[in-house]
All heavy atoms as an XYZ file, in Angstrom:
744
protein
N      12.291    149.314     62.613
C      11.249    148.366     62.196
C      11.084    147.328     63.316
O      12.081    146.837     63.785
C      11.639    147.772     60.838
C      10.653    146.710     60.394
S      10.984    146.072     58.697
C      12.548    146.627     58.133
N       9.844    147.031     63.694
C       9.551    146.083     64.662
C       9.368    144.670     64.047
O       8.712    144.626     62.963
C       8.286    146.367     65.448
C       8.410    147.703     66.181
O       9.496    148.240     66.333
N       7.359    148.199     66.790
N       9.845    143.630     64.773
C       9.520    142.269     64.195
C       8.091    141.930     64.416
O       7.430    142.541     65.228
C      10.407    141.399     65.059
C      10.625    142.121     66.393
C      10.590    143.603     65.994
N       7.559    140.989     63.635
C       6.222    140.421     63.848
C       6.381    138.983     64.031
O       7.204    138.325     63.480
C       5.356    140.732     62.618
O       5.149    142.194     62.587
C       4.006    140.082     62.721
N       5.550    138.475     64.999
C       5.603    137.031     65.355
C       4.299    136.360     64.941
O       3.217    136.931     64.922
C       5.726    136.933     66.862
C       7.019    137.568     67.346
C       7.008    138.841     67.763
C       8.201    136.806     67.450
C       8.238    139.457     68.181
C       9.339    137.412     67.814
C       9.344    138.695     68.247
O      10.511    139.288     68.701
N       4.432    135.149     64.465
C       3.281    134.278     64.194
C       3.382    133.182     65.137
O       4.383    132.457     65.252
C       3.325    133.761     62.745
C       2.215    132.803     62.459
C       3.267    134.909     61.713
N       2.262    133.016     65.973
C       2.239    132.043     67.005
C       1.160    131.039     66.694
O      -0.001    131.439     66.433
C       1.924    132.793     68.362
C       1.949    131.741     69.519
C       2.948    133.837     68.648
N       1.471    129.785     66.751
C       0.559    128.696     66.448
C       0.445    127.789     67.666
O       1.486    127.474     68.286
N      -0.775    127.374     67.930
C      -1.070    126.425     69.008
C      -1.828    125.290     68.256
O      -2.975    125.509     67.861
C      -1.841    126.935     70.125
C      -1.183    128.110     70.749
N      -0.079    128.006     71.605
C      -1.483    129.475     70.767
C       0.258    129.218     72.024
N      -0.572    130.139     71.455
N      -1.238    124.153     68.054
C      -1.678    123.097     67.085
C      -1.889    121.789     67.846
O      -1.010    121.398     68.560
C      -0.717    122.961     65.882
C      -0.459    124.318     65.275
C      -1.244    121.981     64.926
C      -1.611    124.970     64.592
N      -2.941    121.133     67.527
C      -3.105    119.666     67.840
C      -3.173    118.952     66.510
O      -4.088    119.171     65.815
C      -4.401    119.508     68.693
O      -4.192    120.242     69.965
C      -4.501    118.044     69.098
N      -2.216    118.063     66.345
C      -2.183    117.244     65.106
C      -3.186    116.084     65.239
O      -3.147    115.371     66.275
C      -0.756    116.678     64.860
C      -0.773    115.775     63.595
C       0.209    117.843     64.702
N      -4.074    116.009     64.291
C      -5.105    114.878     64.294
C      -4.766    113.791     63.373
O      -5.311    112.721     63.526
C      -6.497    115.510     63.953
O      -6.355    116.185     62.651
C      -6.977    116.558     64.966
N      -3.899    114.065     62.416
C      -3.476    112.982     61.446
C      -2.029    113.272     61.149
O      -1.561    114.000     60.264
C      -4.294    113.072     60.143
C      -3.761    112.043     59.206
O      -2.890    111.269     59.365
N      -4.431    112.086     57.983
N      -1.111    112.519     61.897
C       0.309    112.746     61.809
C       0.873    112.510     60.370
O       1.749    113.282     59.915
C       0.989    111.739     62.730
C      -0.131    111.515     63.810
C      -1.419    111.650     62.999
N       0.343    111.454     59.709
C       0.894    111.253     58.323
C       0.574    112.431     57.313
O       1.385    112.824     56.578
C       0.303    109.914     57.798
C       0.854    108.723     58.488
O       1.965    108.825     59.093
O       0.169    107.705     58.527
N      -0.677    112.871     57.412
C      -1.067    113.978     56.608
C      -0.362    115.328     56.909
O       0.063    116.094     56.085
N      -0.192    115.522     58.214
C       0.461    116.717     58.741
C       1.964    116.729     58.400
O       2.638    117.786     58.116
C       0.345    116.866     60.278
C       0.768    118.127     60.839
C      -0.140    119.222     60.892
C       2.078    118.327     61.304
C       0.325    120.443     61.393
C       2.484    119.535     61.851
C       1.553    120.610     61.901
O       1.986    121.822     62.399
N       2.514    115.572     58.197
C       3.958    115.491     57.880
C       4.291    116.174     56.534
O       5.322    116.733     56.394
C       4.376    113.964     57.848
N       3.316    116.137     55.596
C       3.535    116.857     54.333
C       3.693    118.284     54.545
O       4.555    118.940     53.931
C       2.401    116.557     53.375
C       2.294    115.106     52.850
C       1.170    114.948     52.009
O      -0.024    115.153     52.368
N       1.384    114.529     50.817
N       2.859    118.876     55.372
C       2.986    120.278     55.708
C       4.245    120.610     56.413
O       4.962    121.526     56.092
C       1.781    120.663     56.614
C       1.863    122.090     57.140
C       1.476    123.181     56.366
C       2.264    122.307     58.465
C       1.562    124.402     56.892
C       2.360    123.537     59.016
C       1.993    124.633     58.240
O       2.067    125.867     58.792
N       4.538    119.797     57.435
C       5.718    119.985     58.243
C       7.029    119.976     57.458
O       7.927    120.748     57.734
C       5.767    118.964     59.480
O       6.730    119.248     60.330
N       7.100    119.186     56.455
C       8.270    119.036     55.641
C       8.450    120.209     54.706
O       9.573    120.563     54.357
C       8.273    117.721     54.851
N       7.350    120.793     54.296
C       7.385    121.835     53.169
C       7.414    123.254     53.731
O       7.846    124.119     53.071
C       6.203    121.652     52.302
N       6.885    123.477     54.963
C       6.701    124.826     55.456
C       8.006    125.597     55.793
O       8.075    126.787     55.535
C       5.699    124.896     56.710
C       6.375    124.311     57.914
C       5.247    126.243     56.946
N       9.160    124.949     56.275
C      10.318    125.728     56.615
C      10.824    126.610     55.444
O      11.253    127.754     55.624
C      11.294    124.703     57.046
C      10.476    123.634     57.563
C       9.261    123.544     56.685
N      10.867    126.054     54.181
C      11.423    126.849     53.122
C      10.496    128.026     52.749
O      11.036    129.000     52.226
C      11.737    125.914     51.920
C      10.621    125.046     51.417
C      11.176    123.923     50.535
O      12.001    124.298     49.595
N      10.739    122.728     50.690
N       9.140    127.882     52.966
C       8.289    129.050     52.669
C       8.554    130.184     53.658
O       8.492    131.352     53.334
C       6.777    128.610     52.750
O       6.377    128.311     54.032
C       6.579    127.493     51.784
N       8.871    129.839     54.919
C       9.152    130.758     55.972
C      10.451    131.520     55.699
O      10.491    132.743     55.654
C       9.161    130.059     57.388
C       7.764    129.609     57.726
C       9.708    131.037     58.414
C       7.750    128.544     58.825
N      11.496    130.793     55.395
C      12.777    131.323     55.166
C      12.756    132.284     53.912
O      13.471    133.314     53.955
C      13.844    130.177     54.916
N      11.908    131.957     52.944
C      11.861    132.817     51.778
C      11.327    134.230     52.048
O      11.482    135.118     51.225
N      10.761    134.431     53.255
C      10.293    135.778     53.559
C      11.051    136.381     54.731
O      10.486    137.214     55.489
C       8.724    135.737     53.801
C       7.981    135.523     52.543
C       7.790    134.214     52.035
C       7.564    136.553     51.752
C       7.116    134.033     50.848
C       6.926    136.418     50.513
C       6.704    135.160     50.102
N      12.172    135.892     55.039
C      13.007    136.382     56.128
C      12.553    135.971     57.515
O      13.073    136.443     58.486
N      11.705    134.937     57.519
C      11.303    134.388     58.851
C      12.139    133.320     59.408
O      12.930    132.703     58.637
N      11.964    133.034     60.663
C      12.768    132.026     61.281
C      11.957    131.453     62.467
O      11.247    132.210     63.045
C      14.184    132.340     61.669
C      14.221    133.431     62.709
C      15.733    133.815     62.959
N      15.790    134.914     63.968
C      16.244    134.704     65.176
N      16.571    133.457     65.600
N      16.342    135.678     66.021
N      12.261    130.212     62.845
C      11.635    129.558     63.960
C      12.280    130.035     65.230
O      13.511    129.998     65.302
C      11.763    128.023     63.895
C      10.737    127.411     62.934
C      11.220    127.073     61.634
C       9.480    127.067     63.266
C      10.360    126.434     60.746
C       8.601    126.494     62.455
C       9.033    126.105     61.131
O       8.191    125.519     60.234
N      11.512    130.412     66.253
C      12.044    130.609     67.581
C      11.568    129.439     68.452
O      12.333    129.099     69.386
C      11.488    131.919     68.184
C      11.854    133.205     67.468
C      11.257    134.353     68.181
C      13.367    133.339     67.325
N      10.440    128.832     68.101
C       9.878    127.684     68.832
C       9.262    126.787     67.819
O       8.613    127.249     66.899
C       8.828    128.044     69.864
C       8.261    126.823     70.484
C       9.428    128.914     70.945
N       9.627    125.535     67.899
C       8.987    124.513     66.890
C       8.775    123.187     67.742
O       9.695    122.419     67.822
C       9.764    124.371     65.643
C       9.019    123.472     64.610
C       9.833    123.295     63.292
N       8.984    122.731     62.249
C       9.430    122.230     61.201
N      10.720    122.256     60.891
N       8.634    121.705     60.348
N       7.518    123.008     68.239
C       7.361    121.890     69.099
C       7.952    122.079     70.429
O       7.809    123.107     71.054
N       8.651    121.102     70.933
C       9.256    121.171     72.238
C       8.240    120.827     73.377
O       7.068    120.739     73.168
N       8.849    120.596     74.609
C       8.085    120.179     75.751
C       7.449    121.471     76.309
O       8.167    122.442     76.601
C       9.036    119.581     76.750
C       8.225    119.017     77.898
O       6.977    118.722     77.783
O       8.896    118.898     79.014
N       6.157    121.525     76.463
C       5.441    122.736     76.936
C       4.715    122.308     78.213
O       4.311    121.218     78.453
C       4.457    123.226     75.906
N       4.638    123.340     79.095
C       4.003    123.157     80.356
C       3.005    124.325     80.594
O       3.420    125.472     80.508
C       5.034    123.172     81.525
C       4.323    123.039     82.920
C       5.405    123.075     83.992
O       6.552    123.260     83.785
N       4.935    122.985     85.256
N       1.661    123.999     80.801
C       0.672    125.047     81.014
C       0.846    125.528     82.439
O       0.791    124.698     83.405
C      -0.668    124.516     80.760
C      -1.716    125.584     81.089
C      -0.884    124.031     79.351
N       1.125    126.811     82.648
C       1.337    127.398     83.933
C       0.023    127.940     84.521
O      -0.195    127.980     85.711
C       2.401    128.446     83.960
C       3.769    127.979     83.542
C       4.766    129.111     83.450
C       4.262    126.939     84.529
N      -0.852    128.469     83.683
C      -2.112    129.046     84.090
C      -3.099    128.840     83.003
O      -2.783    128.883     81.767
C      -2.026    130.545     84.373
C      -1.127    130.891     85.519
C      -1.074    132.302     85.859
O      -1.980    133.089     85.388
O      -0.191    132.770     86.628
N      -4.346    128.680     83.250
C      -5.388    128.497     82.309
C      -5.393    127.121     81.741
O      -4.815    126.227     82.313
N      -6.077    126.915     80.547
C      -6.136    125.612     79.917
C      -5.225    125.657     78.722
O      -4.916    126.697     78.150
C      -7.562    125.274     79.532
O      -8.226    126.301     78.957
N      -4.799    124.476     78.305
C      -3.947    124.397     77.174
C      -4.553    124.855     75.837
O      -5.706    124.785     75.679
N      -3.670    125.239     74.930
C      -4.057    125.693     73.677
C      -3.645    124.829     72.525
O      -3.604    125.250     71.386
C      -3.589    127.075     73.454
C      -4.037    128.252     74.344
C      -3.241    129.526     74.103
C      -5.536    128.495     74.103
N      -3.443    123.593     72.779
C      -2.933    122.737     71.751
C      -1.705    121.875     72.231
O      -1.201    122.179     73.323
N      -1.376    120.889     71.502
C      -0.308    120.031     71.901
C       1.036    120.449     71.327
O       2.118    120.034     71.893
C      -0.589    118.627     71.465
C      -1.861    118.059     72.157
C      -2.230    116.671     71.584
O      -1.845    116.339     70.498
N      -3.040    115.967     72.299
N       1.053    121.213     70.341
C       2.258    121.619     69.582
C       2.246    123.203     69.532
O       1.272    123.737     69.134
C       2.232    120.947     68.232
C       3.457    121.265     67.355
C       3.359    120.421     66.064
N       4.502    120.766     65.216
C       5.737    120.350     65.354
N       6.053    119.599     66.405
N       6.660    120.706     64.557
N       3.369    123.789     69.797
C       3.444    125.272     69.709
C       4.615    125.650     68.801
O       5.625    125.061     68.748
C       3.749    125.692     71.187
C       2.736    125.250     72.138
N       1.394    125.723     72.216
C       2.764    124.169     73.040
C       0.784    125.115     73.110
N       1.526    124.084     73.583
N       4.287    126.709     68.098
C       5.281    127.297     67.072
C       5.315    128.744     67.283
O       4.192    129.418     67.360
C       4.871    126.913     65.639
C       5.766    127.538     64.642
C       4.785    125.347     65.478
N       6.416    129.317     67.279
C       6.639    130.751     67.221
C       7.580    131.145     66.092
O       8.726    130.610     66.039
C       7.234    131.370     68.552
C       7.379    132.870     68.482
C       6.205    131.012     69.732
N       7.163    131.944     65.157
C       7.925    132.360     64.045
C       8.218    133.888     64.192
O       7.382    134.564     64.676
C       7.237    132.200     62.742
C       6.676    130.814     62.391
C       5.827    130.900     61.128
C       7.762    129.808     62.309
N       9.406    134.313     63.800
C       9.663    135.744     63.821
C      10.011    136.167     62.477
O      10.820    135.586     61.736
C      10.809    136.028     64.723
C      11.153    137.549     64.890
S      12.497    137.895     65.980
C      13.918    137.526     65.055
N       9.320    137.261     62.011
C       9.636    137.887     60.750
C      10.100    139.333     60.974
O       9.776    139.985     62.000
C       8.361    137.991     59.861
C       7.874    136.641     59.342
C       7.050    135.824     60.112
C       8.323    136.161     58.148
C       6.616    134.602     59.657
C       7.878    134.934     57.653
C       7.021    134.124     58.419
N      10.975    139.872     60.061
C      11.443    141.165     60.309
C      10.470    142.360     60.346
O      10.621    143.324     60.984
C      12.450    141.379     59.126
C      12.813    140.022     58.680
C      11.611    139.235     58.958
N       9.291    142.069     59.721
C       8.245    143.048     59.702
C       6.965    142.422     59.511
O       6.837    141.277     59.080
C       8.562    144.063     58.557
O       8.321    143.460     57.260
N       5.862    143.185     59.762
C       4.523    142.726     59.556
C       4.271    142.484     58.058
O       3.614    141.487     57.682
C       3.471    143.729     60.121
C       1.989    143.261     59.713
C       0.977    144.066     60.495
N       0.840    143.616     61.839
C      -0.021    142.709     62.256
N      -0.793    142.095     61.449
N      -0.106    142.430     63.576
N       4.782    143.355     57.237
C       4.667    143.156     55.814
C       5.265    141.829     55.300
O       4.605    141.229     54.455
C       5.301    144.307     55.064
N       6.335    141.488     55.811
C       6.971    140.195     55.469
C       6.135    139.047     55.984
O       6.022    137.979     55.310
C       8.377    140.131     55.839
C       9.326    140.985     54.980
C      10.660    141.134     55.539
O      10.916    141.893     56.503
N      11.633    140.382     55.004
N       5.654    139.110     57.192
C       4.857    138.082     57.806
C       3.488    137.894     56.981
O       3.151    136.743     56.589
C       4.481    138.360     59.270
N       2.884    138.969     56.643
C       1.657    138.881     55.818
C       1.955    138.370     54.433
O       1.159    137.630     53.945
C       1.031    140.279     55.800
C       0.393    140.731     57.105
C      -0.181    142.104     57.070
O       0.096    142.918     56.192
O      -0.926    142.390     58.025
N       3.048    138.861     53.895
C       3.491    138.345     52.493
C       3.692    136.813     52.499
O       3.197    136.085     51.645
C       4.697    139.092     52.002
N       4.298    136.302     53.559
C       4.492    134.856     53.711
C       3.145    134.152     53.816
O       2.889    133.241     53.064
C       5.357    134.567     54.977
C       5.247    133.120     55.371
C       5.750    131.977     54.692
C       4.414    132.592     56.452
N       5.397    130.913     55.358
C       4.576    131.216     56.431
C       3.636    133.179     57.418
C       3.912    130.401     57.363
C       3.010    132.354     58.326
C       3.156    130.969     58.306
N       2.318    134.580     54.731
C       1.025    133.929     54.909
C       0.156    133.882     53.622
O      -0.436    132.868     53.305
C       0.236    134.564     56.028
C      -0.994    133.783     56.325
C      -1.011    132.640     57.101
C      -2.249    134.176     55.810
C      -2.169    131.950     57.420
C      -3.392    133.512     56.021
C      -3.388    132.329     56.818
O      -4.515    131.632     57.006
N       0.274    134.911     52.926
C      -0.632    135.052     51.649
C       0.096    134.589     50.416
O      -0.496    134.565     49.331
C      -1.144    136.461     51.482
C      -2.054    136.894     52.624
N      -3.333    136.340     52.826
C      -1.853    137.735     53.603
C      -3.942    136.883     53.840
N      -3.058    137.771     54.370
N       1.376    134.226     50.537
C       2.142    133.765     49.395
C       1.579    132.542     48.689
O       0.930    131.666     49.351
C       3.632    133.491     49.797
O       3.663    132.310     50.529
N       1.884    132.378     47.404
C       1.477    131.247     46.656
C       2.006    129.960     47.233
O       1.375    128.956     47.347
C       1.917    131.437     45.233
C       1.353    130.376     44.283
C       1.792    130.694     42.855
O       1.559    131.805     42.380
O       2.276    129.744     42.214
N       3.313    130.043     47.667
C       4.047    128.803     48.267
C       3.299    128.397     49.540
O       3.088    127.183     49.770
C       5.432    129.213     48.500
N       2.932    129.353     50.487
C       2.322    128.951     51.694
C       0.882    128.490     51.527
O       0.456    127.477     52.034
C       2.378    130.017     52.752
C       1.903    129.428     54.103
C       2.549    128.428     54.753
C       0.716    129.916     54.649
C       2.107    127.909     55.910
C       0.259    129.385     55.793
C       0.932    128.425     56.475
O       0.481    127.902     57.625
N       0.214    129.259     50.646
C      -1.179    128.815     50.325
C      -1.336    127.443     49.725
O      -2.335    126.760     49.890
C      -1.899    129.914     49.554
C      -2.140    131.233     50.275
C      -2.928    131.013     51.547
O      -4.073    130.497     51.448
N      -2.461    131.427     52.671
N      -0.284    126.994     49.005
C      -0.276    125.686     48.327
C      -0.207    124.610     49.347
O      -0.629    123.479     49.004
C       0.900    125.636     47.333
N       0.279    124.821     50.566
C       0.389    123.799     51.583
C      -0.494    123.912     52.780
O      -0.612    123.003     53.588
C       1.909    123.607     52.015
C       2.374    124.890     52.672
C       2.790    123.236     50.838
C       3.721    124.730     53.390
N      -1.121    125.054     52.940
C      -1.840    125.369     54.162
C      -2.981    124.376     54.376
O      -3.289    124.055     55.512
C      -2.396    126.803     54.172
C      -2.948    127.221     55.562
C      -3.456    126.994     53.097
C      -3.346    128.674     55.654
N      -3.544    123.858     53.289
C      -4.549    122.850     53.384
C      -4.131    121.570     54.103
O      -4.957    120.997     54.816
N      -2.844    121.235     53.939
C      -2.397    120.069     54.694
C      -2.465    120.381     56.207
O      -2.738    119.299     56.994
C      -0.910    119.709     54.263
C      -0.806    119.334     52.858
N      -1.376    118.124     52.398
C      -0.080    119.881     51.809
C      -1.134    118.062     51.090
N      -0.315    119.100     50.742
N      -2.126    121.559     56.687
C      -2.200    121.793     58.061
C      -3.645    121.765     58.538
O      -4.066    121.233     59.522
C      -1.538    123.074     58.434
C      -1.703    123.521     59.937
C      -1.067    124.820     60.291
N      -1.520    125.971     59.494
C      -2.582    126.637     59.730
N      -3.374    126.306     60.695
N      -2.901    127.660     59.034
N      -4.528    122.501     57.764
C      -5.863    122.599     58.166
C      -6.641    121.305     58.163
O      -7.565    121.130     58.985
C      -6.624    123.761     57.294
C      -6.000    125.040     57.475
C      -6.483    126.048     56.554
O      -6.856    125.774     55.373
N      -6.497    127.357     56.779
N      -6.307    120.474     57.235
C      -7.036    119.203     57.155
C      -6.532    118.164     58.176
O      -7.264    117.144     58.402
C      -6.847    118.632     55.756
N      -5.340    118.337     58.751
C      -4.743    117.309     59.540
C      -4.410    117.806     60.977
O      -3.707    117.208     61.673
C      -3.491    116.807     58.880
C      -3.801    116.138     57.589
O      -4.370    115.068     57.624
N      -3.416    116.775     56.455
N      -5.017    118.963     61.381
C      -4.797    119.517     62.678
C      -5.933    120.507     63.003
O      -6.703    120.927     62.190
C      -3.446    120.232     62.794
O      -3.415    121.407     62.020
N      -5.987    120.834     64.275
C      -6.831    121.903     64.809
C      -5.966    122.849     65.602
O      -4.878    122.517     65.962
C      -8.009    121.364     65.721
O      -7.380    120.755     66.834
C      -8.867    120.378     64.980
N      -6.429    124.125     65.724
C      -5.623    124.983     66.486
C      -5.899    126.485     66.116
O      -6.880    126.806     65.455
N      -5.046    127.293     66.671
C      -5.056    128.717     66.441
C      -3.704    129.227     65.848
O      -2.695    128.677     66.179
C      -5.273    129.453     67.826
C      -6.548    129.090     68.453
C      -6.393    127.808     69.334
O      -5.308    127.509     69.718
N      -7.435    127.196     69.579
N      -3.856    130.236     64.993
C      -2.634    130.913     64.425
C      -2.898    132.378     64.584
O      -3.836    132.923     64.185
C      -2.454    130.487     62.914
C      -1.182    130.822     62.237
C      -0.042    129.934     62.914
C      -1.271    130.452     60.794
N      -1.958    133.036     65.271
C      -2.113    134.479     65.607
C      -0.841    135.219     65.085
O       0.287    134.744     65.212
C      -2.191    134.722     67.144
C      -2.247    136.137     67.463
C      -3.365    133.967     67.642
N      -1.063    136.428     64.523
C       0.017    137.352     64.167
C       0.070    138.484     65.141
O      -1.010    139.154     65.307
C      -0.144    137.814     62.716
C       0.990    138.611     62.179
S       0.720    139.197     60.409
C       0.509    137.622     59.596
N       1.186    138.805     65.677
C       1.292    139.907     66.667
C       2.519    140.711     66.475
O       3.640    140.098     66.162
C       1.152    139.351     68.084
C       2.300    138.344     68.405
C       1.148    140.400     69.110
N       2.463    141.990     66.530
C       3.625    142.857     66.399
C       4.477    142.764     67.669
O       3.937    142.742     68.759
C       3.206    144.288     66.133
C       2.539    144.524     64.862
O       2.908    143.745     63.903
O       1.704    145.425     64.701
N       5.810    142.779     67.439
C       6.742    142.661     68.555
C       7.187    144.110     69.033
O       6.818    145.106     68.452
N       8.010    144.064     70.040
C       8.535    145.298     70.542
C       9.797    145.687     69.662
O      10.300    144.847     69.037
C       9.130    145.065     71.990
C       8.020    144.707     72.914
S       6.879    145.973     73.280
C       7.779    147.217     74.093
N      10.182    147.011     69.644
C      11.256    147.413     68.905
C      12.547    146.615     69.340
O      12.719    146.365     70.502
C      11.469    148.904     69.232
C      10.177    149.252     69.738
C       9.490    148.091     70.384
N      13.318    146.267     68.359
C      14.555    145.500     68.645
C      15.600    146.541     69.137
O      15.743    147.615     68.566
C      15.124    144.803     67.400
C      14.162    143.729     66.832
S      13.834    142.403     68.031
C      15.297    141.404     67.610
N      16.400    146.148     70.135
C      17.444    147.018     70.656
C      18.591    147.035     69.879
O      18.930    146.154     69.078
C      17.810    146.571     72.163
């Protein structure tokens, strides 16, 4: 089974509102076997233009688990906090087979 990654490039427009999302999201991810590989951190654009000020990479054991997390009642209950208080992109991509 190949892992699936959820990659986010986010610019927070309202830190106070975004904080509600940021505090609640980790437990929704863990509930579907996901974990953070990147959460914020200092980023440097090497080529092209930037895709946001904050970067997140999540790894899930499978695409089914990643999709189940995204569509879950728990995540859908908080997604509005992210969408109302930030701009950006969120992408789901299949990974290479684990060795």
